[in-house]
N, C-alpha and C positions, 0 to 999 in steps of 0.2 A: 977413583972407584965410585965416589958419590955422583960424578957426572954421568957415568955409565948407567947408574940406577935411575937418574933423572931422565936420561934418554929412553930407557926402557919403559918408564911410566908414560912418557909422552907418546911413544909408539902405541902403547896399550890404549890410551885415550883416543888416538886417531882411529885405531881399528874398531874400538867400541862405537864410535860415532858412525863409522861406515856400516857396521852391523845393524844398528838401530835404524839408520836411514834405509837400508835394504829391506828390513822388515816392514817399515812404514809404507814403502813404495810397492812391495811385491806380495805382501801377506794375502792369503796364507802361503807360507813358504817353509821349506824344511831346512835343517841345518846344512845338509849336503848342498842344497841349491844356493844357500847363502855363501858357502865356501867358494863355489864356482863363480857366482856373480861378483863377489867382492875380491876374488883372487887371494883368499886367505886359506891357510891349512885348516883341516877339519877340527883338530884339537883346539886351536885358537878360537875358532867360531863357537865350539861347544862350551868352552870356558866362559867366554863373554856372554853368550846367551844365558847361561846359568845365572850370571850376575844380574842381567837385565830382568830375569824372572824374579829373583830375590828383591829387586828394586821395584817390582810390580809394574814395570813398563811393558813387559811382554808376558804372554800366557800361552800355554799349549792347548791344542785341541786334539780330537781323535785322529787316527792315522789317515794319511792321504793316499793317493794312488801309487801303487808300486811300479817301478820301471824294471822289475826283475829282482826279487829278493824281499826282505822284510819291508812292510809298509811304513813309511816315515811318519814321525810325529810332526804335526804342522804347528807353526808359530804364528801368532797374531800380535799386532800392536795394541796395547791397552789404551785406547783413546780416552777412556774414562778415568785415567790415573790423575788427571788434573783438568783445570778449566781456565779459560782466559776471558777477560772482558775486553770488548772492542767498542769504541765510541766514534761515531761520526758527528762531530760538532759542526753543525751547519749554521747558516746565518739566521734562519727562522725556526730551527728545530734542533733537538739532540736525539739521535737514534743510537741506542745502546743494545749490544747483543752479548750473551754469554755463550761461548762455544766450548766444545771439548777440544782435546789436543789434535784432533783431525780436522777441525774447522766446522763441525756440525753445530748448527744453532740449537741451543737448549732452551734459551729464553730471549725475549726481546722487549724493549720498551721504546716508545716514540713519544716525545713531548714537544710541544711548541714553545718557542722562546718569546715571551712578551717584551723583553728588553734585551739589548745587545751588550750592555755594559758588563765588564768582567765582574764587578761587584754583585750584579744580579744573576749572571750566568753560573758562576762558580757553585753556589749552594744547590742549584738545580742539577748541575753535573754530578756533584758528590752524592746527592740523593739518589739519582739514577744508578750510579755505580754501587752504592750501598745496597740498593734493592736487588740488583743483579747478583751481587756477591751472596746475599742472604738466600737466594734460590739455588745456589750451586749444590748439586748432590754431594754426599760424603765421598771423599776420595783420598788416596794416599798423599797427594801433593797439594790439595786444595786449589785455591785460585792462585795461579802461578804468576800472573802479571796483568797489567792494564795497558791497552794500546789506545791512543787517542789520535784521531785524524782531524786536523784543523785546516781551515781555508786561508792559509797564509805562509809566510816564510818562517821556517824553523831552523835554528842553527844546531850544531852537533851537541850542544849542551842541553838541548830541550827547551830553549827559550824561544818564544814567539816574537820575532823581531818586528813583524808587521802583519796584521790581518786587516786589510783595507775595508772589506765589506762588514767587518765587525767593529771597526774603529779602534782596534787594539794596537798597542806598540809596547815592546819590551815587557812582555808578560811571562812570568816564570811559572807556567802552568805545571810542568813536569815536577818541579820542586814542591809546589804546593800540594799536588795530589799525592805524591809519595809520602810527604809528611803526614797527610791526613789518614792514609790507609796503611802505611808501612808495607807497601807492596811495590815491587819494581814497576816503573811506568816507562813506556816508550812513546815519544811524541813524533808524529810524522805529518807531512803535508797531505791534505785530503786526496788529491789526485794521485799521489804516489801510493797511498794506501789502497785506493780504488784499483789502480793498475795491478798491484800485487794480489788483491782479491780476485780479479778477473783471471789472472795468470794461474792461480792455484785452483780456483773453484768454478770459474765461469767459462766463457767462450774462448778464452786465450790459452787453455790448457795445452794445446798441441802446436803452439807458435812460439818462436824465439825472439821475434822483433815486433813489438807491439807499441802502439800509441793508444793510451786510454784518455779520452777527452771527457773530463768531468764538467758538464754544462749545467750549472745550477744558477744561483744568483750571480755568481762570477764564473769564470772558466779557468780550470787548471788542467795541465796535461801530465800524466804519468808516463814515463818512458821505460820500456823493457828492451834492453839490447843484449843479444846473445843469451837470452833467458834470465838475465839479471836486472834488477831494478837500478836504473841509472840516476844518480843523485847530483852529479856535477862536483866540482872542486870543493864547494862549501855546503853542498846539500840543497842548493837553490834551483836546480834544473827544473824545467817544466812550467815556468811562469808564463806560458804562452798567451794567457788571457790578457796580458799587458803588452802583447805584440801589436804594433801600430798597423791598423788597416785603413785609417782615414787620416791623412795629413791635416792638421788643424781641425780635427774632429771634436766630438764632445769631450768635456773635461772629465777625467777619471779620478776616483778617490785615491789612486796611487800617486797622483801629482802630475801625471802626463795627460796627453790628449789622444783621442782617436783609438783607444784600446779595443781589441777584438771583443772583449766581454761586454762592451757597451752596445754591441750590434748583433751578437749571436748567442746570447744567454737567456736564461729565464727572465732576468730583470729587463733585458731588451724587449722581449716578447710582451711583458706586462706593460712596459712604458709605451710601446707602440699601440697596443690594444686600448690603453687608457685614453688615447686621443680620439677613439672612435665614438661617435654620438650614440650608436646603437648598442654599446656595451655598458651595462650598469656597473657601478663600482663593486657590487657584491659578486660580479662575475669575473673580477680580475684575479683569477687563479688559473693555473695552467690546465687543471682538470675541467673547469667550466669552459675555457676557450677551446679545448679539444672537443667538448660536447657540441659547441656552437659550430665548429668546423665540420664535425660529422653530420650536422643538420644542414650543411650547405651554405652557411653564412659567408658571402663573398668577401666582405670586408675583413673578417677574421682570417679567412683563407689567404688573403693577400698579405696579411701580417706574417703568417707562418711562412709564406713564400719568401718574403724579404729576410726574415731571420735565418731561414734555411740556406738562402743564397750566401749570406755573410758567413755562416758556419762553414759552408763549402770553400769559401775564399781562404779562411784560416787553415783549413785542412789541406788545401792545395799547397800552401806554403810549407806546412809541416811534412807532407809527403815528399816534397822535393828535398827537404833538409835531411830526413831520417831514412827514407826508402824502406818503410815498414812492410811487413807481410800483412798485418792486420791493424785496422783502426777501429776502436770501439767507442761509440758515443754513449755516455752514461750520465747518471744523475737525473735530475728532474726533467730536463729537456728531452730525454729519451722517451718520456710519456707521449711526446708529440711525433713519434716515428712516422705515423701514417701521413703526416703533412709536411715534414721537413726532409724526409729521405729523398724524395724526387728532386727538389732544388739542390741538395748537396751533391747527388750523383750527376746532375746536369753540369754543375760547375767543374767537377773533377773530369768528366768526360770531355768537356769543351776546352779546358785550360791546362790540365796537367799533362806533362810530357808522357808520351805513350810508353816509354820504357819504365816509368815510375807507376803508371796507372794500370798496366796490363795485368799484373799479378796481385796488386793490393786488394784486400777485401775490406769493405767498409760495412760495419755491422753495428748493432745496438746491443747494449748490455743485457746479459742474461740475468745478472744479479740485481739489475735496476738500482734502487736506492740502497741496497745492502752491500754494495761493493766495498765502499770505504770502511764500513764497520767490521765486516768479516776480514778485510785485508789488514786492518790495524790489530785485530785479535790474533791473526796469523803471525804478524811481526812480533807481537808479544810472546807468542809460543816459541818462535825461533830463538828469541833471547833466553827463554827458559832453558832450552836445550843447549845453548851455548854456555850458559852458566853451569849446567849439569855436567857437560862433557868439556869443560874448559881445557884448552891446550896450553895454558900458562903453567910452566913447570914449577912455579913458586906456589901454586895453589894446591 
């Protein structure tokens, strides 16, 4: 008899999760429409909706349009019931956002990192998170979680195994931040967070097979397959920045040579531009180089051409591997769209098999530098709902 009760509770949790997901996706929506969409009977839907209203996750509004009969009461998801912090931990910056449960940005903070050592970065990170939490509006659930996107390998326990461009190894960031704030923390690779952000909020909304190429100081690739974030067996998928594009090429901080990110990233762009006699050191920023390219500086234009070509070479390999519908170029290098898009498209048109290139769309991020921060906040919100509607019978 106890097992039957357990099964009934499990079914109820499953149905409740279906109902809240339907409201989130289709609101404003009536109880009758939820029943049809979810394949549940009206009595079950009505009971679960009443619980969700009591839990302040759903609220009612005035009647909607009638299809013949009484006008239905419409239901909405209460995205202000709680908030999530999302952090993009870059090599030279930390970008933090506070979002509601629907992913809308409520507040944002961007600070430069003068030093990359964990000892120096951690207090800056905790300060940004504290400030974001302090600005969260009053809500039933408060700040529900913290998502942090990092440029490195993260294992399933939330340990940063290696972040080459930060010089970090075996850093227990999740454990440290959870201990400091006593709030659940989810740690994810920066490119994976960016891919998730673009899928939910950016140009990837209507696509199921996406490659998100985060081209900043390094390069990472987030992979969306069949609408789901693909992490690989150990969570390490997408480290394409360390795909070899030059045999016996430049030495990489990962320990290998000829890695893609040494030729097609922001650091590659700045390294090549730094060799030009006509570019002062104060102009070694991507924004300044874009300005010089826009003014017709031939040497700078040639650097963009070279970096764009190498970017195209790596994309050519990835397109053949994953056969995506959409490739999104994001992070800092996306600021140079006007000067790298042509070389990228030229490589794809000239070298990629026609069956792979005919339908693939190569685009640039709509969210720009906010993809990873909003994506990590969304991953944190997902964890909140999983905890709230846990399918573990023992809970």
